[in-house]
Phi, psi and omega in degrees: 000320180295317179298319181296316180297318179296318180297318179297318180298317180295317181299310181298318180298316180296320180298313180291327177297316179297325183296324188255351186246354185302318184293339183276347181287153170283125183299140172290131180302143177286143178291154178296131181306326181296338182270353184257116180248119178297136178241130179295129182261317178199162183216177179109029184250132177297324173205105186284120180203170170058049179290138174216141184230133179269179185295336179276355179091010175285130181258132178244129181221141182281159174061044175285121182074319179204161180300144175095353180259167167233123181267153176236124178243117182280164180302334179272006174095000178288128183243141179205166174270116179289315182205144171252106186295337179293340178264351183251337185231148179285152174287162175243088188068237178272355182275123182260147180297137173196143181265161174238273178284147176226148168218166182245126182273182185301332183266004179086005176283156173270133171255125186232144168274100182278092189281337182301313178241014171061072173205159177262132185232157172241127185245126182296159184303327181270000178078004185278331184242131176236119184245133177275124180261329180208131179230335178212159178228126182052044177066014176252126181295131176293150182209121175086049178282160183221309188217165180226159175212159177234153166250175187288349176274357179090005176288147182250130177247140178219148182265133182233069183298334180297331179241009176056049178223161170230143187228161171233129170266115183284128181301321178280099174099337177079010177292158184240130178244135168279134188256338183275127177287338178228161176307140186219136173287134184211109172253275170289157181210147178193152176256133180296151182304330179278357177074008185271339186224151169245131181243140175230152175263110177272087185297318180295328180270000181053050183201167169254142176248156180220142175234147171276136176262110185229121179053040176080005181238158175270129182230162171053054179294128186202173179276130176273313177203140174250140178262002175285141173298151178304137179091358179291145178296149181296318179253132182247142171289168179301318180292318179297320179297314182298318180294316181290320179298321179294333182275314188255343182093158180247123181293137184230234184279157182206164172219172178248151170270180185293346179260004177088006175282145186257136180243116192245122173282136180253119187303312181253004186264347182060026182223166170238125177266137168263124189233136176280136179236132013260017182286330182083011181282133174282120184268327181195156177228123184246145173294136185271340184113348180165176180285166180061054173284107190270325185194172187213159175201142178271153165199123171053042176089354180250149175254123180263131185236126173277125183240102188294324182296334179260000183053041192212171171243132177249154181242129178249117183279080185277338185071027182237136176277145175279172174279128180277094185280347175210166182292333186259354182278151172283156180206000000 
Protein backbone atom coordinates (compact mmCIF):
# COMPACT_ATOMS: atom_id res chain seq x y z
CA UNK A 1 0.00 0.00 0.00
CA UNK A 2 2.85 2.39 0.84
CA UNK A 3 4.57 1.70 -2.50
CA UNK A 4 1.30 2.25 -4.34
CA UNK A 5 0.67 5.55 -2.57
CA UNK A 6 4.19 6.76 -3.29
CA UNK A 7 3.88 5.76 -6.93
CA UNK A 8 0.59 7.64 -7.27
CA UNK A 9 2.10 10.71 -5.62
CA UNK A 10 5.08 10.65 -7.95
CA UNK A 11 2.87 10.22 -11.03
CA UNK A 12 0.55 13.07 -10.07
CA UNK A 13 3.50 15.29 -9.11
CA UNK A 14 5.23 14.63 -12.41
CA UNK A 15 2.04 15.34 -14.33
CA UNK A 16 1.52 18.68 -12.61
CA UNK A 17 5.20 19.52 -12.92
CA UNK A 18 5.02 18.90 -16.66
CA UNK A 19 1.85 20.98 -16.81
CA UNK A 20 3.44 24.07 -15.32
CA UNK A 21 7.08 23.85 -16.38
CA UNK A 22 7.00 22.90 -20.07
CA UNK A 23 7.05 26.48 -21.23
CA UNK A 24 10.10 27.19 -19.05
CA UNK A 25 12.25 24.50 -20.70
CA UNK A 26 14.70 25.30 -23.44
CA UNK A 27 13.16 23.75 -26.59
CA UNK A 28 14.92 20.75 -28.08
CA UNK A 29 16.12 21.77 -31.58
CA UNK A 30 14.04 20.36 -34.41
CA UNK A 31 15.74 17.76 -36.60
CA UNK A 32 16.69 18.70 -40.15
CA UNK A 33 13.79 17.79 -42.49
CA UNK A 34 16.17 15.99 -44.87
CA UNK A 35 16.98 13.50 -42.11
CA UNK A 36 13.34 12.58 -41.40
CA UNK A 37 11.89 9.82 -43.54
CA UNK A 38 8.20 8.95 -43.05
CA UNK A 39 7.64 5.24 -42.38
CA UNK A 40 4.26 3.59 -42.91
CA UNK A 41 2.95 2.38 -39.54
CA UNK A 42 -0.39 0.84 -40.48
CA UNK A 43 -2.94 0.87 -43.27
CA UNK A 44 -6.50 -0.22 -44.06
CA UNK A 45 -8.54 2.96 -43.50
CA UNK A 46 -11.46 4.03 -45.67
CA UNK A 47 -10.54 7.61 -44.73
CA UNK A 48 -7.65 8.01 -42.30
CA UNK A 49 -8.32 10.78 -39.77
CA UNK A 50 -8.40 11.57 -36.07
CA UNK A 51 -5.33 9.78 -34.70
CA UNK A 52 -5.19 9.51 -30.91
CA UNK A 53 -2.72 7.47 -28.85
CA UNK A 54 -3.01 6.46 -25.21
CA UNK A 55 -0.22 6.06 -22.67
CA UNK A 56 0.11 2.35 -23.48
CA UNK A 57 0.77 3.12 -27.13
CA UNK A 58 -2.59 2.02 -28.51
CA UNK A 59 -3.43 4.00 -31.64
CA UNK A 60 -7.02 4.95 -32.44
CA UNK A 61 -7.97 6.07 -35.95
CA UNK A 62 -11.38 6.64 -37.49
CA UNK A 63 -12.87 4.74 -40.43
CA UNK A 64 -10.86 1.56 -40.03
CA UNK A 65 -11.87 -0.75 -42.91
CA UNK A 66 -15.07 1.23 -43.49
CA UNK A 67 -16.74 4.56 -42.70
CA UNK A 68 -18.28 4.94 -39.26
CA UNK A 69 -15.85 2.77 -37.33
CA UNK A 70 -12.96 3.55 -34.98
CA UNK A 71 -10.01 1.22 -35.21
CA UNK A 72 -7.58 0.27 -32.45
CA UNK A 73 -4.02 -0.75 -33.30
CA UNK A 74 -1.99 -2.10 -30.37
CA UNK A 75 1.79 -1.60 -30.04
CA UNK A 76 2.38 -5.18 -31.26
CA UNK A 77 0.41 -4.46 -34.44
CA UNK A 78 -2.87 -6.19 -33.66
CA UNK A 79 -5.71 -4.27 -35.33
CA UNK A 80 -9.42 -4.40 -34.54
CA UNK A 81 -12.57 -2.33 -34.70
CA UNK A 82 -13.12 -0.75 -31.29
CA UNK A 83 -16.60 0.53 -32.12
CA UNK A 84 -18.95 0.87 -35.07
CA UNK A 85 -20.77 4.14 -34.43
CA UNK A 86 -23.50 3.21 -36.87
CA UNK A 87 -24.57 0.52 -34.40
CA UNK A 88 -24.38 2.80 -31.36
CA UNK A 89 -25.98 6.04 -32.60
CA UNK A 90 -29.07 6.77 -34.69
CA UNK A 91 -28.80 8.13 -38.20
CA UNK A 92 -30.00 11.66 -38.98
CA UNK A 93 -32.03 11.11 -42.11
CA UNK A 94 -29.54 9.85 -44.69
CA UNK A 95 -26.57 10.99 -42.59
CA UNK A 96 -24.84 8.12 -40.80
CA UNK A 97 -22.72 8.51 -37.65
CA UNK A 98 -18.96 8.75 -38.17
CA UNK A 99 -16.18 10.48 -36.26
CA UNK A 100 -13.48 12.80 -37.51
CA UNK A 101 -11.24 14.25 -34.76
CA UNK A 102 -10.42 12.22 -31.63
CA UNK A 103 -8.73 12.94 -28.30
CA UNK A 104 -8.26 10.90 -25.10
CA UNK A 105 -9.53 12.25 -21.78
CA UNK A 106 -8.13 11.75 -18.27
CA UNK A 107 -10.05 8.49 -17.84
CA UNK A 108 -8.91 6.98 -21.12
CA UNK A 109 -12.19 7.56 -22.94
CA UNK A 110 -12.21 8.83 -26.51
CA UNK A 111 -13.72 12.25 -27.13
CA UNK A 112 -14.87 12.51 -30.72
CA UNK A 113 -16.21 15.05 -33.18
CA UNK A 114 -19.00 12.91 -34.61
CA UNK A 115 -19.21 14.69 -37.92
CA UNK A 116 -21.70 12.37 -39.60
CA UNK A 117 -24.66 13.62 -37.56
CA UNK A 118 -22.89 16.63 -35.95
CA UNK A 119 -22.46 15.94 -32.25
CA UNK A 120 -19.68 15.58 -29.70
CA UNK A 121 -19.44 12.12 -28.17
CA UNK A 122 -17.58 10.28 -25.44
CA UNK A 123 -16.67 6.66 -26.15
CA UNK A 124 -15.70 4.32 -23.33
CA UNK A 125 -12.30 2.63 -23.40
CA UNK A 126 -13.84 -0.70 -24.36
CA UNK A 127 -16.01 0.87 -27.07
CA UNK A 128 -19.21 -0.41 -25.50
CA UNK A 129 -20.70 2.92 -24.40
CA UNK A 130 -21.18 6.02 -26.55
CA UNK A 131 -22.50 9.12 -24.81
CA UNK A 132 -23.60 12.33 -26.54
CA UNK A 133 -22.09 15.41 -24.88
CA UNK A 134 -23.29 18.14 -27.23
CA UNK A 135 -25.84 18.16 -30.03
CA UNK A 136 -27.08 21.73 -29.93
CA UNK A 137 -26.05 25.09 -28.49
CA UNK A 138 -28.61 27.67 -27.34
CA UNK A 139 -31.35 25.51 -28.88
CA UNK A 140 -29.64 25.62 -32.29
CA UNK A 141 -28.73 22.26 -33.80
CA UNK A 142 -25.01 21.88 -34.50
CA UNK A 143 -24.07 21.33 -38.12
CA UNK A 144 -20.72 20.48 -39.69
CA UNK A 145 -18.40 19.50 -36.81
CA UNK A 146 -14.81 18.54 -37.50
CA UNK A 147 -12.27 18.29 -34.67
CA UNK A 148 -11.84 18.32 -30.89
CA UNK A 149 -9.20 19.37 -28.36
CA UNK A 150 -8.74 19.16 -24.60
CA UNK A 151 -7.02 21.32 -22.02
CA UNK A 152 -5.48 20.02 -18.79
CA UNK A 153 -8.56 20.99 -16.80
CA UNK A 154 -10.59 18.49 -18.83
CA UNK A 155 -12.55 21.09 -20.82
CA UNK A 156 -13.44 20.04 -24.36
CA UNK A 157 -13.05 22.38 -27.33
CA UNK A 158 -14.62 21.64 -30.69
CA UNK A 159 -14.51 23.09 -34.19
CA UNK A 160 -17.76 23.82 -35.99
CA UNK A 161 -16.74 24.98 -39.49
CA UNK A 162 -20.26 24.44 -40.79
CA UNK A 163 -21.47 27.34 -38.65
CA UNK A 164 -18.08 29.12 -38.35
CA UNK A 165 -17.83 28.83 -34.58
CA UNK A 166 -15.60 27.26 -31.93
CA UNK A 167 -16.93 26.09 -28.58
CA UNK A 168 -15.85 24.86 -25.17
CA UNK A 169 -17.73 22.28 -23.14
CA UNK A 170 -16.89 23.14 -19.53
CA UNK A 171 -16.00 20.11 -17.43
CA UNK A 172 -17.66 21.69 -14.41
CA UNK A 173 -21.35 21.47 -15.17
CA UNK A 174 -21.18 20.69 -18.88
CA UNK A 175 -22.24 24.16 -20.04
CA UNK A 176 -21.15 25.21 -23.53
CA UNK A 177 -19.55 28.54 -24.43
CA UNK A 178 -18.97 29.99 -27.87
CA UNK A 179 -15.45 31.41 -27.86
CA UNK A 180 -15.12 33.33 -31.13
CA UNK A 181 -16.23 36.99 -31.06
CA UNK A 182 -16.60 36.92 -34.87
CA UNK A 183 -17.31 34.12 -37.39
CA UNK A 184 -14.20 31.96 -37.68
CA UNK A 185 -13.01 29.22 -39.98
CA UNK A 186 -12.25 26.12 -37.94
CA UNK A 187 -11.10 22.74 -39.14
CA UNK A 188 -8.33 21.63 -36.77
CA UNK A 189 -8.44 23.08 -33.24
CA UNK A 190 -6.12 23.16 -30.23
CA UNK A 191 -5.30 24.95 -26.98
CA UNK A 192 -1.69 25.97 -26.41
CA UNK A 193 0.06 24.16 -23.53
CA UNK A 194 0.17 27.34 -21.46
CA UNK A 195 -3.59 27.71 -21.84
CA UNK A 196 -3.28 31.28 -23.13
CA UNK A 197 -4.39 30.75 -26.74
CA UNK A 198 -6.85 28.83 -28.88
CA UNK A 199 -5.75 28.07 -32.44
CA UNK A 200 -7.95 26.97 -35.34
CA UNK A 201 -7.19 25.90 -38.90
CA UNK A 202 -9.22 28.05 -41.29
CA UNK A 203 -8.99 25.69 -44.26
CA UNK A 204 -11.14 27.83 -46.55
CA UNK A 205 -8.98 30.85 -45.78
CA UNK A 206 -5.70 28.90 -46.13
CA UNK A 207 -4.55 30.17 -42.73
CA UNK A 208 -4.42 29.55 -39.00
CA UNK A 209 -6.37 31.77 -36.64
CA UNK A 210 -5.58 32.46 -32.99
CA UNK A 211 -7.58 33.82 -30.06
CA UNK A 212 -6.40 34.85 -26.60
CA UNK A 213 -8.17 32.98 -23.81
CA UNK A 214 -8.91 35.52 -21.07
CA UNK A 215 -11.27 34.88 -18.16
CA UNK A 216 -12.80 31.95 -19.97
CA UNK A 217 -13.53 33.91 -23.14
CA UNK A 218 -11.95 34.22 -26.56
CA UNK A 219 -10.46 37.66 -27.25
CA UNK A 220 -8.41 39.40 -29.91
CA UNK A 221 -9.29 37.06 -32.79
CA UNK A 222 -6.61 37.36 -35.46
CA UNK A 223 -4.56 35.58 -38.11
CA UNK A 224 -1.64 33.51 -36.84
CA UNK A 225 -0.22 32.61 -40.26
CA UNK A 226 -1.47 32.75 -43.84
CA UNK A 227 -0.29 30.30 -46.47
CA UNK A 228 -1.39 32.58 -49.29
CA UNK A 229 1.43 34.29 -51.17
CA UNK A 230 1.79 38.01 -50.50
CA UNK A 231 -0.56 40.04 -52.64
CA UNK A 232 -3.20 37.33 -52.95
CA UNK A 233 -6.81 38.60 -52.97
CA UNK A 234 -8.68 38.29 -49.70
CA UNK A 235 -11.55 36.46 -51.37
CA UNK A 236 -10.80 33.67 -53.87
CA UNK A 237 -13.03 32.16 -56.51
CA UNK A 238 -13.47 28.40 -56.44
CA UNK A 239 -10.99 27.95 -59.27
CA UNK A 240 -8.46 30.31 -57.67
CA UNK A 241 -8.76 28.46 -54.36
CA UNK A 242 -8.19 25.06 -55.96
CA UNK A 243 -5.09 26.24 -57.83
CA UNK A 244 -3.62 27.92 -54.76
CA UNK A 245 -4.52 25.02 -52.47
CA UNK A 246 -2.72 22.61 -54.76
CA UNK A 247 0.35 24.81 -54.59
CA UNK A 248 0.59 25.76 -50.90
CA UNK A 249 -1.57 23.12 -49.20
CA UNK A 250 -4.68 23.37 -47.04
CA UNK A 251 -4.25 23.52 -43.25
CA UNK A 252 -5.99 20.68 -41.42
CA UNK A 253 -5.44 18.98 -38.02
CA UNK A 254 -2.60 19.75 -35.62
CA UNK A 255 -1.08 19.10 -32.19
CA UNK A 256 1.49 20.77 -29.95
CA UNK A 257 4.78 19.47 -28.63
CA UNK A 258 5.87 19.87 -25.01
CA UNK A 259 7.49 23.21 -25.86
CA UNK A 260 4.35 24.69 -27.39
CA UNK A 261 5.36 24.32 -31.03
CA UNK A 262 2.50 23.43 -33.36
CA UNK A 263 2.64 20.58 -35.92
CA UNK A 264 0.16 21.04 -38.75
CA UNK A 265 -0.94 18.49 -41.34
CA UNK A 266 -1.51 19.99 -44.79
CA UNK A 267 -4.41 18.42 -46.67
CA UNK A 268 -3.06 18.94 -50.19
CA UNK A 269 0.56 19.66 -49.40
CA UNK A 270 1.82 16.19 -48.39
CA UNK A 271 3.75 17.88 -45.58
CA UNK A 272 3.65 18.72 -41.88
CA UNK A 273 4.72 22.21 -40.84
CA UNK A 274 6.28 22.89 -37.42
CA UNK A 275 5.14 26.38 -36.42
CA UNK A 276 6.15 28.68 -33.59
CA UNK A 277 3.28 30.07 -31.51
CA UNK A 278 2.31 32.86 -31.12
CA UNK A 279 4.71 34.30 -33.74
CA UNK A 280 3.38 32.14 -36.58
CA UNK A 281 6.88 31.44 -37.92
CA UNK A 282 7.37 28.17 -39.83
CA UNK A 283 10.32 26.45 -38.16
CA UNK A 284 10.55 23.31 -40.32
CA UNK A 285 8.60 21.39 -42.94
CA UNK A 286 8.55 17.58 -42.99
CA UNK A 287 7.30 15.12 -45.59
CA UNK A 288 4.08 13.51 -44.33
CA UNK A 289 4.25 10.28 -46.32
CA UNK A 290 1.67 11.27 -48.92
CA UNK A 291 -1.02 13.75 -49.87
CA UNK A 292 -4.07 14.53 -47.75
CA UNK A 293 -2.31 14.68 -44.36
CA UNK A 294 -5.40 15.08 -42.21
CA UNK A 295 -4.18 15.07 -38.61
CA UNK A 296 -1.31 14.23 -36.23
CA UNK A 297 -0.52 12.94 -32.73
CA UNK A 298 2.70 12.41 -30.78
CA UNK A 299 3.88 9.32 -28.96
CA UNK A 300 7.27 8.51 -27.47
CA UNK A 301 9.20 10.97 -29.63
CA UNK A 302 7.46 10.11 -32.89
CA UNK A 303 4.82 12.08 -34.76
CA UNK A 304 2.02 9.95 -36.22
CA UNK A 305 0.30 11.35 -39.32
CA UNK A 306 -2.96 10.15 -40.86
CA UNK A 307 -2.58 10.28 -44.65
CA UNK A 308 -5.94 9.78 -46.33
CA UNK A 309 -4.60 9.42 -49.87
CA UNK A 310 -2.58 6.39 -48.74
CA UNK A 311 -5.35 5.06 -46.44
CA UNK A 312 -2.59 4.84 -43.85
CA UNK A 313 -0.79 6.24 -40.82
CA UNK A 314 2.85 7.27 -41.15
CA UNK A 315 5.38 7.75 -38.37
CA UNK A 316 7.95 10.56 -38.33
CA UNK A 317 10.89 9.96 -35.93
CA UNK A 318 11.35 13.53 -34.71
CA UNK A 319 12.76 12.72 -31.27
CA UNK A 320 10.35 15.29 -29.78
CA UNK A 321 7.81 14.68 -27.03
CA UNK A 322 4.25 15.87 -27.50
CA UNK A 323 2.25 17.97 -25.07
CA UNK A 324 0.43 15.78 -22.57
CA UNK A 325 -3.05 17.28 -22.79
CA UNK A 326 -4.57 14.65 -20.47
CA UNK A 327 -3.42 12.09 -17.90
CA UNK A 328 -4.26 9.14 -20.16
CA UNK A 329 -2.98 10.37 -23.54
CA UNK A 330 0.29 9.31 -25.05
CA UNK A 331 2.88 11.96 -25.71
